[in-house]
N, C-alpha and C positions, 0 to 999 in steps of 0.2 A: 850731583850737587844742584840744589835749586837756587836760582838767583832771585832775590827779593825785588819785586817791581812796585811795591807799595809806595805811594807818594813820590813817584819818579816820573819824569817827563818821557813819554814814548816818542819815537820817531817812526813815522808811517809813510808808506807810499800809497797814494790815493788812486784808485781805479774807478771805472764807471759803475761797477756793481759792488764795491767794497774796498777795503784797504788791507795792506800787508804790513805787518809789524817788522820794522827794520831794527829797532832797538827797543827792548822791553820796557814797559812802564804801565802806569794805570790811567794816564791822562795826557791830553794835548792842550795847547793854548789857542784860543780863538785868534785868528789872524787880524781881526778888526778890534776887538775889545780887550784881548789879553786874558779873558776869563778861562779858568780851567774847565775842561770838558772831559768827563770820564769816558773811557773807551766804550763802555756799555751804553752811554748816552749819545755818542757821536752819530749824527744822522746827516749832516750837511758839510760838503766840502767841494772844492773845485779841483777837477782832474788837471786842467790846463795850468792852473797856478799852484797846484799842490799845497792848498791851504785849507784848514778846517774852520768851520764857523759854528757859533753857539746856537743859532736859530735860522729858520728859513728867511726871516726878514733881513737879517744881517747878511746872509748869503746873496739875496737879491740885490741889496744895496751895494755890496762889493762888486757884483757883476755890472751893475749900472755905472758905478764909478770907474771901473776898468774900461767899459765901452766909451765913456766920455774922455778917457785919458787922464783921469784925476789921480 
């Protein structure tokens, strides 16, 4: 039996070289903007915070905010 994962939020475990799917789906939500990111388009995340980001700029901003304690 196939489980439909279209239009479904995935849960991932982020590693330094990729991610592991914990719960099937076709997208995740950017931790900063809340924008949907297709798994085939996901390129930026934080391993330590286990958060996905929609772009490199958003990833850098989140890291700077975290370093400042914001």
